[in-house]
Structures are given as structure tokens and as C-alpha cells.
C-alpha positions in Angstrom: -9.2 19.5 -6.6 -6.2 21.1 -8.9 -3.7 21.6 -5.7 -4.4 17.7 -4.9 -3.8 16.9 -8.9 -0.7 18.9 -8.7 0.9 17.2 -5.5 0.2 13.8 -6.6 1.7 14.5 -9.9 5.7 14.4 -9.3 4.5 10.8 -7.6 3.3 9.7 -11.1 5.9 11.1 -13.1 8.4 8.9 -11.3 6.4 6.5 -11.9 6.2 7.4 -15.2 10.1 7.3 -15.6 10.4 4.0 -14.4 8.0 2.5 -17.7 10.5 4.5 -19.5 14.0 3.3 -18.1 12.5 0.1 -18.0 12.0 -0.2 -21.5 15.7 2.2 -22.0 17.8 0.0 -24.3 20.7 1.3 -22.2 20.0 -0.5 -19.2 20.6 -3.9 -18.6 17.1 -5.8 -17.9 18.8 -8.2 -15.8 18.9 -5.4 -13.1 15.7 -5.2 -12.3 15.4 -8.7 -10.2 18.1 -7.7 -8.2 16.6 -4.0 -7.6 13.1 -5.5 -6.7 15.0 -7.7 -3.8 17.0 -5.3 -2.5 13.7 -3.0 -2.2 12.1 -5.8 -0.3 14.4 -6.9 2.0 16.0 -3.5 2.6 15.0 -0.3 1.3 11.4 -0.7 1.9 11.8 -2.5 5.7 14.2 0.1 6.3 11.8 3.1 5.6 8.7 1.3 7.3 11.1 1.0 10.6 11.7 4.8 10.5 9.2 6.2 9.6 7.3 4.5 12.8 10.1 4.6 15.0 10.6 8.4 14.2 6.9 9.7 13.9 5.2 11.9 16.6 1.7 11.1 17.4 1.4 13.5 19.7 -2.1 15.4 19.3 -3.4 12.6 17.0 -6.3 10.8 17.9 -4.6 7.5 17.9 -6.9 5.5 19.1 -9.9 6.8 16.8 -8.1 6.7 13.6 -6.3 3.6 14.8 -9.6 1.9 15.6 -11.0 3.3 11.9 -8.4 2.0 10.0 -8.3 -2.0 11.7 -12.4 -1.6 11.3 -12.1 -0.8 7.0 -9.2 -3.6 6.9 -11.7 -6.2 8.9 -14.6 -5.0 6.8 -12.9 -5.2 3.5 -11.3 -8.2 5.0 -14.9 -10.2 5.1 -15.9 -8.3 2.0 -13.2 -10.4 -0.2 -14.1 -13.9 2.2 -17.7 -13.2 0.9 -16.5 -12.9 -2.9 -14.4 -16.2 -2.9 -17.4 -18.4 -3.7 -18.9 -15.8 -6.6 -15.0 -15.8 -7.6 -15.2 -19.8 -8.0 -18.6 -19.9 -9.2 -17.0 -17.7 -12.9 -14.5 -19.7 -12.9 -11.7 -18.1 -10.9 -9.1 -20.5 -9.5 -7.8 -19.9 -6.2 -4.2 -18.9 -7.6 -6.3 -16.1 -9.0 -8.4 -15.1 -6.2 -5.2 -14.7 -3.8 -4.3 -12.1 -6.2 -7.8 -10.5 -6.5 -7.2 -10.6 -2.7 -4.2 -8.8 -2.3 -4.5 -6.3 -5.0 -7.9 -5.6 -3.1 -6.9 -5.2 0.1 -3.2 -4.0 0.2 -2.1 -0.5 -0.2 0.7 1.2 -1.2 2.7 3.2 1.7 5.2 4.7 -0.3 2.4 6.8 -2.6 0.5 7.6 0.2 3.3 8.8 2.3 5.2 10.9 -0.6 1.7 12.7 -1.3 0.7 13.6 2.5 4.1 15.0 2.9 2.8 17.1 -0.1 -0.2 17.7 1.3 0.1 18.1 4.8 3.7 18.0 6.0 5.1 16.5 9.1 1.1 15.7 10.3 -0.1 14.0 7.3 3.4 11.7 7.6 2.3 11.1 11.0 -1.1 10.1 10.3 0.2 7.5 7.2 2.9 6.4 9.7 0.2 5.5 12.5 -2.3 4.0 10.0 1.0 2.0 8.6 1.3 0.7 12.2 -2.4 -0.5 12.6 -2.4 -2.0 8.8 0.8 -3.2 7.3 1.4 -6.2 10.1 -1.8 -7.2 10.1 -2.6 -7.1 6.3 0.6 -8.7 5.6 -0.4 -11.9 8.0 -4.0 -12.2 6.6 -2.3 -12.3 2.9 0.4 -14.4 3.5 -2.3 -17.3 5.1 -4.5 -16.5 2.0 -1.4 -17.4 -0.4 -0.5 -20.4 1.7 -4.1 -21.5 1.9 -5.1 -20.6 -1.7 -2.1 -20.6 -3.6 -0.1 -23.3 -5.4 2.7 -23.7 -3.2 3.4 -25.5 -0.2 0.1 -26.0 2.2 1.3 -26.3 5.9 1.5 -24.3 8.8 5.1 -24.9 9.4 5.0 -22.6 5.7 2.7 -20.2 7.0 5.0 -19.8 10.3 8.1 -19.4 8.4 6.7 -17.1 6.0 5.4 -14.6 8.7 8.5 -14.6 10.7 10.2 -14.0 7.8 8.6 -11.4 6.2 10.9 -8.2 6.0 7.8 -5.9 5.9 6.0 -7.1 9.3 9.9 -7.2 10.8 10.5 -4.0 9.8 7.3 -2.2 11.1 7.4 -4.6 14.5 11.0 -3.1 14.9 9.9 0.5 14.2 6.8 0.7 16.7 8.9 -1.5 19.6 11.9 1.5 19.2 9.0 4.0 19.0 7.7 3.0 22.4 11.4 3.1 24.5 12.0 5.9 26.2 15.1 6.7 24.3 16.3 7.7 20.7 18.1 5.9 18.8 21.7 6.2 18.5 22.1 9.2 15.9 25.0 7.5 14.0 22.4 4.5 13.6 19.4 6.2 13.0 21.3 8.7 10.2 22.9 5.6 8.4 18.9 3.9 8.4 18.4 7.3 6.9 20.4 7.1 4.4 19.3 3.6 3.3 15.4 4.6 3.9 15.6 7.7 1.9 16.3 6.3 -1.4 13.4 4.0 -0.9 10.2 6.5 -1.8 12.0 7.2 -5.2 13.4 3.7 -6.1 10.0 2.3 -4.7 8.1 4.5 -7.4 10.7 3.9 -10.0 9.7 0.1 -9.3 5.9 0.6 -9.4 6.5 2.1 -12.9 9.1 -0.7 -13.9 6.7 -3.2 -13.0 3.6 -2.1 -14.7 2.2 -4.1 -18.2 0.8 -1.7 -19.8 -0.5 -4.1 -22.5 -2.7 -5.2 -19.9 -4.2 -2.1 -19.1 -5.6 -2.0 -23.0 -8.3 -4.2 -22.4 -9.1 -5.5 -18.9 -11.2 -8.0 -18.2 -13.5 -9.1 -14.7 -10.5 -10.1 -12.9 -8.8 -7.0 -13.5 -11.6 -4.8 -13.5 -13.5 -6.3 -9.8 -10.2 -5.3 -7.5 -9.4 -2.3 -9.5 -13.5 -0.9 -8.3 -12.8 -2.8 -4.4 -9.4 -0.9 -3.8 -9.9 2.5 -5.6 -13.9 3.2 -4.9 -15.0 0.7 -2.4 -12.3 0.9 0.2 -12.4 4.6 0.5 -15.9 4.7 0.8 -15.8 2.1 4.0 -12.3 4.2 5.3 -14.5 7.7 5.0 -17.7 6.2 6.4 -15.9 5.0 9.1 -14.2 7.7 10.0 -17.2 9.9 9.9 -18.9 7.6 12.1 -16.2 7.8 14.7 -16.5 11.7 15.1 -13.2 12.5 13.0 -13.3 15.2 10.4 -11.2 17.6 8.8 -7.3 16.9 7.8 -7.4 13.2 9.4 -10.5 12.1 7.4 -8.7 13.5 4.4 -5.2 11.5 4.8 -7.4 8.1 6.2 -9.1 8.7 2.7 -5.6 8.8 0.9 -4.7 5.8 2.7 -7.1 4.2 1.5 -7.5 5.1 -2.0 -3.5 4.3 -3.3 -3.5 1.6 -5.3 -2.3 -1.6 -4.1 1.4 -2.4 -3.1 4.3 -4.1 -5.5 5.6 -5.9 -3.1 2.5 -8.3 -3.6 3.3 -9.5 -6.8 6.8 -10.9 -5.5 4.7 -12.9 -2.9 2.4 -14.4 -5.5 5.5 -14.9 -7.6 7.4 -16.9 -4.7 3.8 -18.5 -3.1 1.8 -19.7 -5.7 -0.2 -16.8 -6.8 -1.0 -15.7 -10.1 1.5 -13.0 -10.6 0.4 -12.0 -13.8 -2.8 -10.9 -12.8 -1.3 -8.8 -9.8 0.3 -7.3 -12.1 -2.1 -6.2 -14.5 -5.0 -5.1 -11.7 -1.3 -2.9 -10.1 -0.6 -1.3 -13.6 -4.9 -0.4 -13.9 -4.8 0.8 -10.5 -2.2 2.6 -10.7 -3.4 4.2 -14.2 -6.8 4.9 -13.0 -5.7 5.8 -9.1 -4.1 9.2 -11.2 -7.9 10.5 -11.6 -9.3 8.8 -8.7 -7.0 10.0 -5.9 -7.7 13.5 -6.6 -11.5 12.4 -6.7 -11.8 10.7 -3.8 -9.7 13.2 -1.8 -12.2 16.0 -3.0 -15.2 14.2 -1.9 -13.9 13.4 1.3 -12.7 17.3 1.9 -16.3 17.8 1.1 -18.1 15.1 3.4 -15.3 16.1 6.2 -16.2 19.9 6.0 -13.1 21.2 4.6 -11.8 22.7 1.6 -9.6 19.7 0.2 -7.6 22.0 -1.9 -6.4 23.9 1.3 -4.5 20.7 2.1 
């Protein structure tokens, strides 16, 4: 487990740097909303586009990996839908439920990419890119739909259609998948330009995770916070690994799928919650606790996944 822990440590050091920079007196705090907007509309979609456009999927069990990832998402979605009446019965508002839903289903692909590259090099990146290709678009469709339906903002099919069509993450993924399917490569100067933009998104994305954390919320988390923490960091990885083994996957493939399921939720959902009438403070609180807890749960999940997959997880 130690090599896995050491592979994850640099990522969390950058997150901690983001925590420190957000509280640094020499930085104008008005800069953070602008960085969030640039990241959401330009940097992160560029990374998604380039990763998917240039990913080499040869040699991967494409159909099985894609099916496992999609089924895991469907099972988790059904579970979260079933939870809704229970959450409402315990006094949770619909707006808060949307944050429970988002933080239990979304995953931080940027953390997964950074760890996968450390653990498994290009193969790890390709596997995470494949899971991204399968999950990012339907996850955004589902979460935008839930926010339109249960959030406090405007509720209409027109609003839903506009949010889906204009979602930069969906557009970036769709464009990357389309380009990957073309019989020719990207024009090299264009690829280099996008690469320069995308390269900054991983570091900035991790800094923004740290900057967005609400550390006070991690001190006394209530059931509304702890429930999505358990669902995302424990239940979802168990579903993913169980399905992977059930469909005959093994070795490094199971390890990377476990990684994709065990990373904390994505910060971009916080922006959606704020823009579409969700419970943004709850989203921030859950993200904080998930990120802190995942520093321990990711190595534990991957160690366990390595054992059940029949490999030494520490060997990467």
C-alpha cells in the first residue's frame, strides 16, 4: 500500500497548496471565481478533449471496460433515486438532495488521471480516458437533469436542453471522442496549442479543489455530509470492482477502475449547484470531507482491489 500512498501524495500536496493559497493574505480573493470560470469553460474541457482525442485504446478490453463502467453508474444512479424518498422523510430538501446526488455520482477525473499516470503510465491514462469517454457525458446529462427537476431554479424542458447543449464538459468530451474516431490526427500546431492549455488544467484543477474546500465543515459533519462520503468512497468502488470481477476483468484494469470509482467528487458540480438552484454549501462541505477522507480511502480501496484482482497492487 505504501507505493500507492506515495503515488497519491503529490496530488494531495497540490490540493493542500490550494488550501494555503486561498487563505494567503497576499492573494486577492476575487481572483478565485475568475479561475473557476476559466477552468470550467476552457481548461478542463480542453483536457477532456485532448485526452480523449489522442488516447490509444488499442490493447484494452474496450467493450467490457465500457460496459462495467456504464453499469456501475446505472446501479449507483438507481440507488440514489431510491434514497430520495428516504432523504425527504428525514427532512432533506430537494435542493440538498441534488447535492447528495451529485457528490455521490460525480468523480474527479483530474485526480484519477494524475494518480493513474503515476501508477501505470500511458496504459493507466488510456484506461481513465476510456472511463471518461463512457461516463462523463451521461453523468453530466443525469446530474443536469436532476438539478433542473429538483433544484430551485427554472424547471422546463427548454432549460434542460440549454443546460445540456451548453455544458462545456459534455461538449469537450463529445468533440474528443469524435476526433479520436477520425482516420487522421489533429493538425499538429492545433494539437500543440490545445495541449498548452490542457497541460495547465491538472495543476490548476487540483489547486482549485484545495481552494474550494471548507475545512470547518470537515470538523463536525452531519448525516447529510457523511452519507454521500460513504456512498462515493466505499459503495461506488465496491460496485465497480464487483462488476469488473463479475465480467472477467483482472489485474491492472480492475485497479484503475477501482481508482476511477474511489476518487472524490468533482468540483465543477459546485458551480452547477450554485448556478442551477442546488445546495452549494452542502456540496462544498461534502467535497471537503470526501477529499480529506480519500487520502486514506483511495490507497485502501486500491490495495483491496489489487488483492481481489489477483495482483500485487503495490507493484502498480
